[in-house]
N, C-alpha and C positions, 0 to 999 in steps of 0.2 A: 124651339131654340135650345132649351135646357136638355131636352131629350137627345138632340143631335150632339151636344157637348158631352153628355154622359156616354153616348155610344162611341164617340171618337176616343174618349178617355179609356173606355173598356178595351177598344181595339189596340191602343198604344200599350196598355198594360199587358195584354196577351202577347204582343210582339216582344215586349221587354222580357217577359218570362221565358218565351221560346228562345230568345237570343242568349239569355243567361244559361238556360239548360243546354243549349248547343255548345257554348263555350266550356261548360263543366264536363260535358260528354267528351268533347275533343281532348281536353286535358287528361281525363281518365284513360282514354284510349292510347294517348301518346306518352304519358308520364313514364311508364316503365321502359319504353323504347329510348326516351331521352336519357334516363338514368343509365341504361346499358351503354349508350354512346359516350356519356360523361365518364363512366368507369373505364371504358376502353381507352379514351384519350388520356386519362390520368395514369393508367398503367403504362401507356406508351412512354410518357415522360419519366415515370419512376424507373422504368427499365433502361432509360438512357443514363440516369445518374447512379443507379444501383445495378450492377451486372446481374442478370437473371441467375447466373451460377452462384451468386453470393447469398441466395435465400431460397427457401422452399415453402415459405408461408404466403398467405394471400395478402400481399404487401399493402394494397390500397385500403384494406380493412384494419390493418394494424396501426391505427392512427391515434395520436395523442395531441393535445393542445399545449403549446409552449409560449410563454411570455418572454420577450426579449427586452430586458430592462432599458437598453439604450434607445429603443424605438418608442418614444412616448406617443400617446394618443393613437396607438395601434391595437387592434384586437389580437388575441392570441393567434399564433401561427400553427399550421399543421406540420407535424413530424410523423414520418412513417417508418416503423421499426422493422428492419430486415432480420429474419431469424433463419438459422440453419440448424436442423435437428433440434428445434426447441430453444436454442440459445441465441440471444441477440448478436448480430454479426455486423451491424452498421445501421445507419439511418439516412433517410432523405428528409431534409428540413427546409421549409420555406422561409424566406426573409425578404427584406426590402432595402434597396439602396435609396435613401430618401433624397439624395443630393444629385440626381441626374440632371442633365442640362434642361430637360423639359418636364421635370417632375420625378416622381418615384418610379423605380425600376423594380419589378417583382421578380425574385429569383428562387430557384430551388437547388440545393446542393446535396450531393451524396457524400457521406464521410464514414469511413470504416472504423473499426475499433482501435486502430493504430493512429488515427488522426489523418490518414491519407485521404485526399479528395478523390472520389471515384467518378465524379462528373458534376458539372454545373450547367444549368440551362436558364434562359430568360423566359419567364412566364408571361410577362406583360410589360410594355414600355411605351413611351410617347416620344422617343428620341427622333432627331431630324433625319429624314430619309437621305441616304447617300453620305451621311456623316456618322452620327451617333448610333444609327440603327445597325452598324456593323458588329454590335454585340450579339445580334440575333444569328443563330446558326443557319438560318435560311439565306443569310446574306454573306457571311464569311465564317471561317472556322476559328475565329479568335477565342471564343468561349472555351474551346477544347484545350486551351493552354493551361487551364487549372488542373486538369486530370493528372493524377499521380503526385501532385504537390502536397505539402503539409506546412503548417506554421510551427516554427520552433524558435526558441530564444536566439538561436544562432542566425536565423535567416529572416527575422522580422523586418529588417531594413530593406530586404529585397521585395517586400510586398507593397510595392509602389510602381507606378508607371515609370518608364525610363527617364522621362522629363524631370521627375522628382528624385532620380537616383536609384530607382528600383529596377526590377527585371522584367516588367510586363510592357509590351508594346502599347503605345497610344496610337490614335488615328490622326492622320494629317487633317488639321483644322478642327479636331474634336478630341480634346484631352479630358474634358470634364466627365464625359460619359464613362470611358474605361477606368478613370481614376475612382469614380463612385462605385463601380462594380468590384474592382480589386479590393477596395476598402471594406465593402460589405461582405465579400467572401472571406476575407481575413477575419473579420469580426465573428461571423457565424461559425467558422472553423474553431476559433478560440473558445467560443461559447460552448460548443459541443464537447470539446476536450475537457472543459471544466465541469460540465453538467451531464455527461453521458449517462452515468449510472442512475441519476435522479430521473432522467427522461425515460430510461428503460423501465423504471419501477412504476411509472404512471399507468393507470388503467386506460384502456382504449375508450375514446369518448367523442370521436368525430362523426359517427354515423348520424345522418340527418342534418349535419352542419353544412352550410354553403361553403364551397371550395373557392 
């Protein structure tokens, strides 16, 4: 009886080792391919918010970590510095609209050295299909309305949805979502305007970080 138990235990141990080894081998064989796919996806998004003609550096590697003081209990966000002939020419920075209808909305915004927004994209959200999800470029082109705009003391009041007296369209039956996105884009644009040089001076430090 004891011999049979020992034999069964040995067989189980061998299978466990083989399974673990197979998982490790699979990861080793696919890790580099997964990284290439992730880098390609990241570059696709970065090229949507920072025009490829605006930089000649390897944008996804020119990454720093930035803390946004108004977003408490959040880890540092990634910012990607665009350079042209060795000089910073703008950046793409991640942020979060914490007050979406169904939770936080993760965004990335491109902003040039004059404070002009070169593009905004939604990276992740949980908004209601058919209502709040219209912030997603796959659904409508609403998010393109930020391109070319900047925040100035003269136009701050315009950075609201029309229902609140501003210049951005809201969605029928869904005002909370676009209101949250407009507010977040305004905040991150002002933050970059106030901290641009400090961000540019930071050493690159995102390699190996999860995105």
